[in-house]
N, C-alpha and C positions, 0 to 999 in steps of 0.2 A: 371576505379575507377580516380579519383580525386589527386591530390598531398596530398589534405587537408584527405580524407578519406582513403590513405597508411597507414596516420600518424596515425591514428585513430587508426585503425587496427595493424600496429602496438604496439603500446601505449595499445591496449586493448586485445592484441593476445590469452595469458594465460586465458583469462575467457572464451573463447569458442565460436561459434558462432558468431567469431569476426568478420567477416562482415557483418552481418543484424545487429549486435550491432552498427556497426561504421554507419550505416547510421541510424538507432535509432533515437543514438546521436547528429548526423549532423541534422537532422527533428526536435530534439526538442530544438537543440542552434538555429535554423532556427525561431524556436515558440520564444523560450524565446525574442530574438534578435530582431527579424521584426514585428512580434504581437504586443509582449507585452514593447519592449522599453527596453530591460533591465530584470535586477530582481527588480530590483526598482520597473517599473512598474509595474510587476507582484506584487510584496505587497501594489500595490493601488487599486488593480484588488479585487471588490467584489469575496468572496470564490465562488459561485457557477459559475461566470462567468468563473472566472481561471479554475476553474474542468471542465467544460465544452470544456475549450480550447485545455485544459492538453487531455479530453480523443479522442479529435481529435487529436493528434497526434501519425500517426504510432506507434504502439509498446510503446503506454501506453493503460493501462486497467488498469479497475474501481482500484487497487489493489495500483497499481503507485501511479495513482493520488491524490489520500485518503491520499498515505505516503509522497508526496510532500507536499500535503499542512497539513498538520498532525505536519508531522516532521521537516521540513524544512521551512516553516511559519508559524507554532504554530499556524495551522486556530484549529479550534473544526469541523473537518471530521472523522467521524472514519472507521478504515482501516481495515477490512475484508480480512485475509490470510486463506489458508488452515489451520494453529494453529486455527483459532478463529472459523469457522464450524467447526472441527472434535469435540472443546471442546465443540461447541457446543449441536450437535448431542449427543455426551456425558452426556450430563446435559438436556435430552429431551426435547430438542426445536427445534421444527419442522416445524419453519418456514423455507422456505425455500431460501436459501442463498443470494438471489437476496436482499431479505426482512430483512437481518438482521443487514447491517446498522441500515437501521431506525428503525427497535426496538431497538440496539444498543443506539442509541441515544436519541429517545423517553425513556431510565430510566435512562438515566444516565445525572447529571449534565452537560451543555452544556462548556463546557469547555476543551480547549486544554490538557491543563495539564492532569483531569480529566481521558480524550481519552489516552494520551501516556501512562499512567499509568497502566490504564487500559490492555490496548492492550500488552503493552508489559509483566504484569505480563501473560497471559492466552501464549503467546510464549516462554515465560523462563520455566511455566508448562510445556507443550505440549511438548516440548524440553528434558525434563526432562520424560515424562509420556509415550510418545505418541511415538515417536520412537524409543523407545526399546522395544513398545508392551506391557507395562506394565499396562496393565487394569485392574488385580486383585490388589486389593487395592490401585488407583485408588482414589481419597476423588471425583471426580466428580461425576465417575458411581455412586459413595453409594450417589449421590445426588435423583438415579430415586427409590434404590435400599427397 
């Protein structure tokens, strides 16, 4: 381990899997500073190019890349997470998880604010219902009824 990694590990030790996360944070930092020329460089990159670059960083998957784009940079890139997938299934949407991003982006206004608001509502609803397994009385489940 380098001194930098030890410092990062120390700062994030309480998060669990701190060694792996430290390596991934270092890889992300290298992408941001090296490939993009910093955050300002990321801001000027086309969304598709930036998304592909993020996906190429070890440890960055689709959910994280889209979260960075949508919430960090205000880009129109809808986030698909476990909550979105679960709520979609409960609503009777049979599109595979891999196609949900395209589906949401095709029906919502292409606007980062609309994407953030919709995703946030889904997450908040799912936290209140799905994590407590309160399927009976769920308004989403009632859509199929």
